[in-house]
C-alpha positions in Angstrom: -13.9 10.3 0.4 -10.1 10.0 -0.1 -9.8 7.9 3.3 -13.0 5.6 2.9 -11.3 4.9 -0.6 -8.1 3.8 1.1 -10.2 1.5 3.6 -11.9 0.0 0.2 -9.0 -0.6 -1.3 -6.9 -2.0 2.1 -7.9 -5.6 1.5 -6.3 -6.3 -2.0 -3.0 -4.3 -0.4 -3.1 -6.3 2.5 -2.0 -9.4 0.5 1.2 -7.8 -0.4 2.4 -6.0 3.0 -0.7 -6.0 5.4 -0.9 -1.9 5.4 -2.4 0.3 2.9 0.4 2.3 3.5 4.0 0.2 2.8 5.9 3.5 1.9 6.3 7.0 2.5 6.8 9.7 -0.1 7.4 5.9 -1.6 9.5 4.3 -4.3 6.2 4.1 -6.6 5.9 8.0 -6.2 10.1 8.3 -6.7 10.6 5.9 -9.5 7.9 7.3 -11.4 9.3 10.8 -11.3 13.0 9.7 -11.5 14.1 10.9 -8.2 17.0 11.2 -6.6 18.9 11.7 -3.5 18.5 15.4 -3.2 15.1 15.4 -3.6 15.0 13.5 0.2 16.9 16.9 1.8 14.6 19.3 0.2 12.0 21.0 2.1 8.7 22.1 0.4 5.3 19.9 -0.6 3.2 18.9 -3.4 -0.5 18.7 -3.7 -2.2 17.0 -6.3 -5.9 16.7 -7.6 -7.9 14.5 -9.9 -10.0 12.0 -11.1 -9.4 8.7 -11.9 -10.8 5.0 -13.0 -9.9 1.6 -11.6 -10.6 -1.8 -11.9 -9.3 -5.0 -9.8 -10.2 -8.2 -8.8 -9.9 -7.2 -5.3 -10.5 -9.4 -2.2 -14.0 -10.4 -1.5 -15.4 -10.7 1.7 -18.1 -13.1 2.7 -21.3 -11.7 2.5 -20.1 -9.2 0.1 -19.6 -10.7 -3.3 -21.5 -8.4 -5.6 -19.1 -5.3 -4.4 -18.3 -3.4 -7.2 -14.9 -4.2 -9.0 -14.9 -1.2 -11.0 -15.3 2.6 -10.1 -14.5 6.2 -10.6 -13.1 8.5 -8.0 -11.4 11.5 -6.6 -7.7 11.1 -6.5 -5.8 13.4 -3.8 -2.2 13.5 -3.7 -0.3 15.5 -1.0 2.8 15.9 1.0 5.4 18.1 2.8 8.7 17.7 4.5 10.2 19.9 6.9 13.8 19.8 8.2 13.8 16.3 7.9 10.1 15.7 9.0 7.6 14.9 6.4 3.9 13.2 5.9 2.4 11.9 2.7 -0.9 10.7 1.3 -1.1 9.9 -1.8 -2.5 6.9 -4.1 0.5 5.4 -4.9 1.5 4.5 -1.3 -1.3 5.5 0.9 -0.6 8.0 4.5 2.8 7.4 6.3 4.9 10.1 8.1 8.3 10.0 9.4 11.8 11.1 9.8 14.5 11.7 7.1 17.4 10.7 9.9 20.5 10.0 7.4 21.7 10.8 3.8 24.7 9.6 2.3 25.7 9.8 -1.4 23.4 7.1 -2.7 21.1 5.8 0.3 18.4 7.9 2.4 17.5 6.5 5.7 14.0 7.1 7.3 12.0 6.6 10.8 8.7 5.8 9.3 5.1 5.1 11.0 1.7 4.3 9.4 -1.5 2.5 9.8 -3.0 -1.0 9.3 -6.4 -0.3 8.6 -9.4 -2.6 10.5 -11.6 -4.9 9.2 -15.5 -4.9 10.6 -19.1 -4.8 9.5 -18.2 -1.8 7.3 -16.3 -4.6 5.0 -19.1 -7.0 5.1 -22.9 -7.1 6.8 -22.0 -11.0 7.6 -19.1 -9.8 10.1 -21.6 -8.4 12.8 -21.2 -11.7 14.8 -16.9 -11.5 14.5 -14.9 -9.4 16.9 -13.6 -5.7 15.6 -10.1 -6.2 14.3 -8.9 -2.8 15.2 -6.6 -0.3 13.2 -2.9 -0.5 14.4 0.3 2.0 14.2 3.3 0.6 12.7 6.5 2.1 13.6 10.1 1.2 11.5 13.0 1.8 9.8 13.9 2.1 5.8 16.4 2.6 3.7 16.1 3.9 0.1 19.0 3.6 -2.7 19.4 5.8 -5.5 21.7 4.8 -8.3 20.9 6.7 -11.7 17.2 5.3 -12.4 16.9 2.7 -10.3 15.5 2.7 -6.4 16.2 0.1 -4.0 14.7 -0.2 -0.7 14.2 -1.7 2.3 11.9 -1.5 5.0 10.8 -3.2 8.5 8.1 -2.3 11.0 6.7 -3.5 14.1 3.0 -2.9 14.5 1.7 -1.6 18.3 -1.3 -3.0 19.5 -2.6 -4.0 23.1 -4.0 -7.3 21.2 -1.2 -8.5 19.3 2.6 -7.7 18.1 4.1 -8.6 14.8 6.5 -7.5 12.2 5.9 -6.5 8.3 9.0 -6.0 5.8 9.5 -5.7 2.1 12.5 -5.6 -0.4 11.4 -3.3 -3.5 13.4 -2.4 -6.7 12.3 -0.1 -9.2 13.6 1.4 -12.5 11.9 4.0 -15.2 12.9 5.1 -18.5 12.1 8.2 -20.5 10.9 8.5 -24.1 10.3 11.9 -25.0 7.7 13.2 -22.6 6.7 9.4 -21.4 7.9 8.2 -18.3 7.6 4.4 -17.8 8.3 2.5 -14.8 8.9 -1.1 -13.5 8.4 -1.7 -9.8 9.0 -5.2 -8.3 8.6 -6.2 -4.4 9.1 -8.8 -1.9 6.8 -8.4 1.3 6.7 -10.3 4.7 4.3 -10.4 7.3 4.8 -12.3 10.9 1.9 -14.4 12.2 1.0 -12.3 15.0 -0.6 -9.7 12.4 -1.9 -12.1 10.2 -3.8 -14.2 12.6 -5.5 -10.9 14.3 -6.7 -9.7 10.9 -7.4 -12.9 9.0 -7.8 -15.5 11.4 -10.6 -16.7 13.4 -10.2 -17.5 16.9 -12.3 -20.3 19.0 -14.7 -17.8 21.2 -16.3 -16.1 17.6 -16.1 -19.1 15.3 -19.6 -20.1 14.1 -20.5 -22.5 11.6 -20.2 -19.9 8.8 -16.6 -18.9 10.1 -14.7 -21.9 11.0 -11.8 -21.4 13.8 -8.7 -20.7 11.5 -5.0 -20.2 12.3 -2.5 -18.0 10.3 1.2 -18.5 10.3 4.0 -16.2 8.8 3.6 -15.1 5.3 5.5 -14.1 2.0 3.6 -12.3 -0.8 4.8 -10.5 -3.9 3.9 -7.7 -6.3 4.6 -6.0 -9.0 3.5 -2.6 -11.1 4.0 -1.1 -14.8 3.3 2.6 -14.7 3.3 5.3 -16.9 3.2 9.2 -16.3 2.5 12.0 -19.4 2.4 15.8 -18.7 -0.2 17.7 -21.0 1.4 20.8 -19.8 3.1 22.1 -17.0 -0.1 21.7 -14.4 -1.6 18.8 -16.1 -0.4 15.3 -16.2 -1.9 11.7 -17.2 -1.0 8.7 -15.4 -1.8 5.0 -15.6 -0.5 1.7 -13.8 -1.1 -2.3 -14.0 -0.4 -4.0 -10.8 0.0 -7.7 -10.1 0.0 -9.2 -6.6 0.4 -12.9 -5.8 -0.9 -13.8 -2.1 0.1 -16.7 -0.1 -2.4 -19.6 1.0 -2.5 -18.1 4.6 -4.7 -15.6 3.4 -6.3 -17.5 0.3 -8.0 -19.7 2.7 -9.0 -17.5 5.2 -12.8 -17.7 6.5 -13.4 -13.9 6.1 -12.9 -14.6 2.2 -15.5 -15.4 -0.1 -13.0 -17.2 -2.3 -9.6 -18.6 -2.2 -7.7 -16.5 -5.1 -4.1 -15.8 -4.6 -3.6 -13.8 -7.7 -4.8 -9.9 -7.9 -4.6 -7.7 -11.2 -5.3 -4.1 -11.0 -5.7 -1.3 -13.8 -5.9 2.6 -13.2 -5.8 5.7 -14.9 -5.9 9.2 -13.8 -5.9 12.9 -15.0 -4.2 14.6 -12.3 -3.6 18.4 -11.9 -0.4 19.4 -9.8 -0.7 22.8 -7.9 
């Protein structure tokens, strides 16, 4: 169920960085928990189970205009690190894995991998006439800096696929502040995606073009994102968290024939109650 939810959410996050897994043990979780450099070296893991509700003006694919924009679903967050090797799956940052290679006084350096999720007829029945845009692996490097309650992150990844190659990169900054038991955080980011990735997933080539899906080619793109969130512990095991996200996508994605509209502004809100094991 959780992986299916990620695939449904992917189109909106694609405008941000063409990946549902832009971060691992990511800046969202680290900022929310006011994590420091010492946490990047610790062995161990976490497992959280809960339920949440979300609402968003997400990307609507052509032929799927009636898709529900509000939903209630399970929240399963888990991760583990052992001697630098880590894997993460959470509703903040998606799925990723890697190796924590180097740590200094303020900076942590990782080798990181993840997935770009595909687009096919499961997203819209109208895509039956189009080629399947397959999932692809991504591999790269990431640097995360910890300065008091402020966290900075730089990441570059290369996509691996037989039909295309491309690069994606991001720069993020986050901060948090505490008022009694309430933790509030703010994150802002700039995201780059190269033409190879953009065109494979959101373009229409000459061989598949029809009267409904005109031929379309994409260039490089830059997008922006922000997140405002709050976390409040009800007890040692129960927490409530909520967040408001805004993303601004480029015209490259807005004009894709796969889309039902040309919106470049995306807002989402979610709230969840989580049990921490």
